C-alpha positions in Angstrom: 0.2 0.1 -0.2 3.0 2.5 0.7 4.7 1.9 -2.3 1.1 2.7 -4.1 1.0 5.7 -2.3 4.6 6.8 -3.0 3.8 6.1 -7.1 0.7 8.0 -7.0 2.5 11.3 -5.4 5.4 10.8 -7.6 2.8 11.0 -10.5 0.9 14.1 -9.0 4.3 15.8 -8.3 4.4 17.5 -11.6 0.9 19.1 -10.9 1.6 19.7 -8.0 4.6 22.0 -8.7 3.3 23.6 -11.9 -0.4 24.9 -10.5 0.3 25.3 -6.8 -2.6 26.7 -4.6 -2.7 30.3 -4.7 -3.8 32.0 -2.2 -3.5 35.8 -2.4 -3.5 37.6 1.2 -4.2 41.0 2.0 -0.7 41.9 3.0 2.6 43.5 2.3 4.3 40.9 0.3 8.1 41.5 0.1 10.0 41.6 -3.4 10.9 38.2 -3.3 7.0 36.7 -2.1 6.1 39.0 -5.2 8.2 36.8 -7.7 7.3 33.6 -6.2 3.5 34.9 -6.9 4.0 36.0 -10.3 6.0 32.7 -11.4 3.4 30.8 -9.8 0.3 32.7 -11.4 2.0 32.6 -14.5 3.4 28.5 -14.3 -0.5 28.3 -13.6 -1.9 30.2 -16.4 0.4 29.8 -19.4 -2.5 30.4 -21.8 -3.3 33.9 -20.7 -0.6 35.4 -18.6 3.5 35.6 -19.8 6.0 36.7 -17.3 8.5 38.8 -18.2 11.5 41.1 -16.9 12.0 44.7 -18.6 15.8 44.6 -16.6 17.3 45.1 -12.9 17.1 47.6 -9.9 20.1 49.2 -9.0 20.7 46.1 -6.3 20.1 44.0 -9.2 16.4 43.0 -8.5 14.3 42.2 -11.3 11.8 44.2 -12.7 8.9 41.8 -13.3 6.2 42.6 -15.4 3.0 40.1 -16.1 0.9 40.3 -19.2 -2.2 39.1 -18.8 -4.7 38.5 -22.2 -5.9 36.1 -24.5 -2.0 36.3 -26.7 -0.1 37.4 -23.8 3.2 36.3 -25.1 3.2 38.8 -28.2 1.3 41.8 -29.7 -2.0 41.0 -31.9 -2.8 43.7 -34.4 -5.9 45.3 -33.7 -5.3 44.2 -29.9 -4.1 47.8 -27.8 -1.5 47.4 -25.2 -2.2 48.9 -21.8 0.1 49.0 -18.5 -0.5 49.7 -15.1 2.8 50.8 -13.0 3.2 51.1 -9.2 5.6 51.5 -6.3 8.0 53.7 -8.6 8.3 55.5 -5.1 9.4 52.6 -2.8 7.6 54.0 0.4 4.4 54.2 -1.5 3.2 51.3 -1.4 -0.3 50.3 -1.9 -0.1 50.2 -5.5 1.7 46.9 -5.3 -1.1 45.4 -3.3 -3.7 46.6 -5.5 -1.9 45.8 -8.8 -1.2 42.0 -7.1 -5.1 41.6 -6.6 -5.5 43.2 -10.2 -3.7 40.4 -11.4 -5.6 37.8 -9.2 -9.3 39.3 -9.8 -8.4 39.2 -13.6 -7.2 35.6 -13.6 -10.1 33.9 -11.3 -12.8 35.9 -13.3 -11.5 34.6 -16.5 -11.2 31.3 -15.0 -14.8 31.6 -13.9 -16.1 32.4 -16.9 -17.3 35.9 -15.9 -18.3 38.2 -18.7 -16.4 41.1 -17.3 -12.9 39.4 -17.6 -13.3 37.5 -20.5 -14.4 40.8 -22.6 -11.4 42.5 -21.0 -8.7 39.7 -21.8 -10.0 39.2 -25.2 -9.9 42.8 -26.4 -6.9 44.1 -24.3 -3.0 43.1 -23.7 -2.9 43.9 -20.1 0.9 44.4 -18.6 1.4 45.0 -15.0 4.8 45.8 -13.1 4.0 45.8 -9.5 7.1 47.4 -8.4 9.3 49.8 -10.4 11.6 50.3 -7.1 11.9 47.7 -5.2 15.0 48.7 -3.8 13.6 51.8 -2.3 10.6 49.4 -0.8 13.2 47.7 0.9 14.0 50.4 3.0 11.0 52.0 3.4 9.7 53.0 6.5 6.1 52.9 7.7 5.0 56.4 8.6 1.8 57.7 6.4 3.7 60.7 5.2 7.4 61.2 6.3 9.6 58.1 6.1 12.5 56.8 4.0 12.1 54.8 0.8 11.0 57.2 -1.8 14.4 57.1 -3.8 16.2 54.4 -5.5 19.6 52.9 -4.1 21.3 55.6 -5.4 19.2 58.5 -3.6 17.5 59.4 -6.7 13.8 60.2 -7.1 12.7 58.1 -10.4 9.8 60.5 -11.4 12.5 63.2 -11.7 15.0 61.2 -14.2 13.5 61.0 -17.2 14.2 62.8 -20.3 11.9 66.3 -19.9 10.6 67.8 -23.2 10.3 71.1 -21.7 13.9 71.5 -20.1 15.8 71.9 -23.7 14.2 75.7 -23.5 16.3 76.0 -20.3 19.4 74.1 -20.7 20.6 71.4 -23.2 18.8 68.2 -22.9 20.6 65.4 -24.1 19.4 61.9 -23.6 22.4 60.4 -21.8 22.0 56.5 -20.7 24.5 56.8 -18.4 22.6 59.8 -16.6 19.5 57.7 -16.0 19.1 55.6 -13.5 19.1 51.8 -13.8 15.0 51.5 -13.4 14.3 54.5 -15.9 16.6 53.1 -18.3 14.8 50.0 -17.6 11.1 51.6 -18.4 12.4 53.8 -21.6 13.9 50.5 -23.0 10.4 49.0 -22.2 8.6 51.7 -24.0 10.9 50.8 -27.0 9.7 47.6 -27.3 5.6 47.7 -26.9 3.3 50.4 -28.6 1.4 50.9 -25.6 -1.6 53.3 -26.0 -2.8 54.1 -22.2 -1.0 53.8 -19.2 -1.2 54.6 -15.1 1.6 54.7 -12.5 0.3 54.5 -8.7 1.5 56.5 -6.2 0.3 57.6 -2.5 0.1 60.6 -0.2 -3.0 62.0 -1.9 -6.1 60.8 -3.0 -6.8 62.6 -7.1 -6.1 61.5 -10.8 -3.4 63.7 -12.2 -2.7 64.1 -15.7 0.0 66.0 -18.3 1.4 68.1 -18.3 3.8 68.2 -15.4 5.9 70.8 -16.9 6.0 74.1 -19.0 8.5 76.3 -20.3 5.9 79.4 -20.4 5.0 78.6 -23.8 1.4 78.4 -25.5 1.0 75.4 -23.2 0.5 77.2 -20.1 -3.0 78.0 -19.9 -4.9 79.5 -16.8 -2.3 78.1 -14.3 -2.4 74.3 -16.1 0.0 72.9 -18.8 -2.1 71.7 -21.4 -1.5 69.1 -23.8 -3.1 68.8 -27.2 -5.2 66.0 -25.7 -6.4 67.8 -22.9 -10.2 66.7 -23.0 -9.0 63.5 -23.4 -7.0 63.4 -20.8 -9.9 65.3 -18.5 -12.0 62.6 -19.4 -9.6 59.7 -18.5 -8.9 61.3 -15.0 -12.4 61.6 -14.4 -13.4 57.6 -15.6 -10.8 56.8 -12.4 -12.1 59.7 -9.7 -15.7 58.9 -10.4 -15.4 55.1 -10.6 -13.3 55.5 -7.4 -15.6 54.9 -4.0 -14.6 58.5 -2.8 -12.0 60.4 -5.2 -14.9 62.3 -7.4 -15.6 64.2 -4.0 -12.2 66.1 -3.9 -11.9 65.1 0.0 -8.5 66.5 1.3 -6.1 64.9 3.0 -4.5 65.7 5.7 -1.5 68.1 4.4 -2.9 68.2 0.9 -5.3 70.5 -1.0 -8.6 69.8 -2.1 -9.2 68.8 -6.0 -12.6 69.6 -7.9 -13.9 66.3 -9.0 -10.9 64.3 -7.8 -8.4 65.5 -10.7 -5.8 67.9 -11.5 -3.6 69.1 -14.3 0.1 68.2 -12.9 1.7 71.3 -13.6 -1.3 73.2 -12.0 -0.8 71.0 -8.9 2.8 71.5 -8.7 5.3 71.9 -11.4 8.2 68.8 -11.8 10.5 68.1 -14.4 11.7 64.6 -15.5 8.5 63.5 -14.7 7.4 59.7 -16.1 3.7 60.4 -17.5 5.1 63.7 -19.6 7.9 61.0 -21.1 5.2 58.4 -22.0 3.0 61.2 -23.6 5.7 63.1 -25.5 7.9 60.3 -26.4 5.8 56.9 -26.6 2.8 58.5 -27.6 1.2 56.5 -24.8 -1.1 59.0 -22.8 -0.6 58.1 -18.9 -2.1 59.5 -15.7 -0.3 59.8 -12.1 -3.0 57.9 -9.8 -2.6 59.0 -6.0 -4.8 56.4 -4.2 -4.7 56.4 -0.7 -3.8 59.8 1.8 -1.7 57.3 3.6 1.7 56.0 1.6 1.5 53.0 3.8 -1.6 52.1 5.1 -2.3 49.9 7.8 -2.7 46.4 6.8 -6.3 46.0 8.3 -7.2 48.7 5.8 -6.1 46.8 2.8 -9.4 44.8 1.9 -11.3 48.3 2.0 -8.8 50.0 0.0 -8.8 47.5 -2.9 -12.7 47.7 -2.7 -12.4 51.5 -3.2 -10.0 51.4 -6.1 -11.4 47.9 -8.1 -14.1 49.1 -10.0 -12.1 52.5 -11.1 -8.6 50.2 -11.8 -11.2 48.1 -14.5 -13.1 51.1 -15.8 -9.6 52.9 -16.7 -8.4 49.9 -18.5 -11.7 49.9 -20.7 -10.9 53.4 -21.8 -7.9 51.8 -24.0 -10.6 51.4 -26.3 -11.4 54.9 -26.9 -11.3 56.9 -30.4 -9.6 55.2 -33.5 -7.5 52.3 -34.4 -6.1 51.1 -37.6 -3.5 50.6 -39.8 -1.6 52.5 -42.9 -0.9 50.9 -46.3 1.0 52.2 -48.9 0.0 51.9 -52.7 1.2 48.2 -52.9 -1.1 47.5 -49.5 1.6 46.9 -47.6 1.5 47.9 -44.3 4.1 51.1 -43.5 6.3 51.9 -40.4 6.3 55.8 -39.1 3.9 57.2 -41.0 2.7 60.5 -39.8 -1.2 60.0 -38.5 -2.1 63.4 -37.3 -5.7 64.9 -36.1 -6.7 68.7 -37.1 -6.2 70.6 -33.8 -4.0 68.3 -31.8 -0.1 69.0 -32.7 1.4 66.9 -30.8 5.5 67.8 -29.6 6.3 64.5 -31.3 3.9 63.4 -34.2 1.8 59.9 -33.6 3.2 57.4 -36.1 2.4 54.0 -37.4 4.3 51.4 -35.5 6.1 48.0 -36.8 2.7 46.7 -38.0 1.6 49.5 -39.6 -0.6 50.6 -37.0 -2.0 53.6 -35.2 -4.5 54.1 -32.1 -5.6 58.0 -31.6 -7.6 58.0 -27.9 -10.1 60.4 -29.0 -13.8 61.1 -27.3 -16.9 60.8 -29.7 -16.8 63.4 -32.4 -15.9 64.3 -35.9 -12.2 64.3 -36.5 -10.4 65.2 -39.7 -7.0 63.1 -40.1 -4.3 63.9 -42.0 -1.6 60.8 -42.8 1.7 61.8 -44.4 4.5 58.9 -45.5 7.4 59.8 -47.8 7.0 58.8 -51.5 3.0 58.7 -51.0 -0.2 61.7 -51.4 -1.0 63.3 -48.6 -4.3 61.7 -47.6 -6.9 63.9 -45.3 -10.4 62.3 -44.5 -12.5 63.4 -41.9 -14.0 60.4 -39.7 -17.1 60.4 -37.3 -15.9 58.7 -33.9 -18.3 56.6 -31.7 -17.7 56.0 -27.9 -15.8 52.6 -27.9 -15.2 51.3 -24.4 -18.8 50.2 -23.9 -17.9 47.7 -26.9 -14.5 46.9 -26.0 -12.9 48.2 -29.4 -12.2 51.6 -30.6 -13.5 52.4 -34.5 -11.7 50.6 -37.1 -10.2 52.8 -39.7 -7.4 51.9 -42.4 -5.8 54.2 -44.3 -4.7 53.4 -48.0 -2.1 55.7 -49.5 -1.3 56.8 -53.1 2.2 56.7 -54.6 2.8 60.3 -55.5 3.7 60.9 -59.7 7.3 59.9 -60.5 8.9 63.2 -59.9 11.6 63.9 -57.8 11.2 67.5 -57.1 7.4 66.0 -55.8 9.0 63.6 -54.0 11.2 66.2 -52.2 8.4 68.2 -51.1 6.5 65.5 -49.7 9.6 64.5 -47.4 10.1 67.9 -46.7 6.4 68.2 -45.4 7.0 65.1 -43.6 10.0 67.0 -41.6 8.1 69.7 -41.0 5.6 67.8 -39.0 8.4 67.0 -36.6 8.8 70.0 -34.3 12.2 69.0 -33.4 12.8 70.9 -36.5 11.5 74.2 -35.4 11.9 74.1 -31.3 14.8 72.6 -29.2 12.9 69.8 -27.9 14.9 66.5 -27.6 14.9 64.3 -30.8 11.4 62.0 -31.1 12.6 58.4 -31.3 10.2 55.9 -32.6 12.6 52.9 -33.0 11.1 50.0 -31.9 12.7 46.6 -31.0 11.6 43.5 -33.4 9.5 41.8 -30.5 8.5 43.3 -27.1 7.6 41.6 -23.8 9.2 38.7 -23.1 13.3 38.9 -23.8 13.7 37.7 -20.2 10.5 35.5 -19.8 10.4 33.0 -17.1 7.9 30.5 -17.2 9.4 27.7 -15.5 8.1 26.6 -11.4 10.0 28.0 -8.8 13.0 26.0 -6.9 11.2 26.7 -3.9 8.3 24.6 -5.0 10.6 21.8 -6.4 12.4 21.7 -3.3 9.2 21.5 -1.0 7.8 18.7 -3.2 11.0 16.4 -3.3 11.4 16.8 0.3 7.8 15.6 0.8 8.8 12.7 -1.3 11.7 12.1 1.0 9.6 12.1 4.2 7.2 9.9 2.9 9.5 7.4 1.7 11.4 7.4 5.4 8.1 6.8 6.9 7.4 3.9 4.6 10.8 2.3 4.8 
């Protein structure tokens, strides 16, 4: 009988290792525990999750990202890329808890065939980085407002370390990789491997949804004390989506040492200017609209409050993801019907510092509120194409409106071709303003260079120890 039991255990061992029982408690998991959880959830759900690292922190800790979706390992044409980032400041920790709970909620909802999860994961590829600053978390104190751990291991505020589009007017701003922190370089590299459409980074210490710009050079973008982007209406809508789906953020209630915010939203610069912020970098250089979500007055809330804080934020987190389906999406094809990269896709009245361009798949995504918009598409050697589109509201259908542009080649006239190329160059504001060069280079594939999908060594060791103990008992 003992031999049969041992054989049965050996037969079940692979399943015990690959699909461990996952119980996510409401508490603060340290960095190694988060790593173990992500490894386990990925090993248990390889069809809808994909774990990869975007790099390492200063102290060498992996910056793990879990992609969740119907095709988690690689981009699918027509499926927008979304991301959440937490714990950029090491002592602002609620975001870590919220994103782990979000992963758990998405995966279990999908496994239980819950409609909301099926619709979301079938239409969106969601990337989740639970901690951007694991070194800072290791040193974090637990005081609600004033504690160490905000900075990375080198003592640098990561949300002041990104290239800044506005700094060029005051000083020479050259992207020098050696001057960027390891965590910042990792995120910049990440943005060059995926065509993210919408994003949010989770902070603590206030209760408000903040939107770009965070900085200004006192130019035309400065309006009534706010630094306004060309997509200001969309940003205000996105911020309100989060605040009004949050249990209390929309009330604009002040924290102990903070101001009150109408509707629970604010323009970043109007709140307080900052240089080198991540949300401005996402918007200007990566054509990804990003918000900064301050999700709790206390930076390190007591553990007993975590279940309630998750309940307060869950609906807002899910509603915000759905906004990735705002506006219009599609591809740009040349006269031969081949999708083209780096075609400029502009919307009249929305002249971005770095023009929105098609990615390596020839795709474009423009987050827009419902209405009529004039699109202009420019590509070397082809005629400029202008079309007016009526854009409906997409999030309710889990899809933006799809519209492809088919270009026509210009006549074989060198002068005309040169004019077209000149027009394309002029759409890049780096030619007429001192902002840094727009870089659209994308790697061949994103989100998986360092993928880990194997079971953890901890699980293997424990299981083998159990087998050995059982054998000793039966000998």
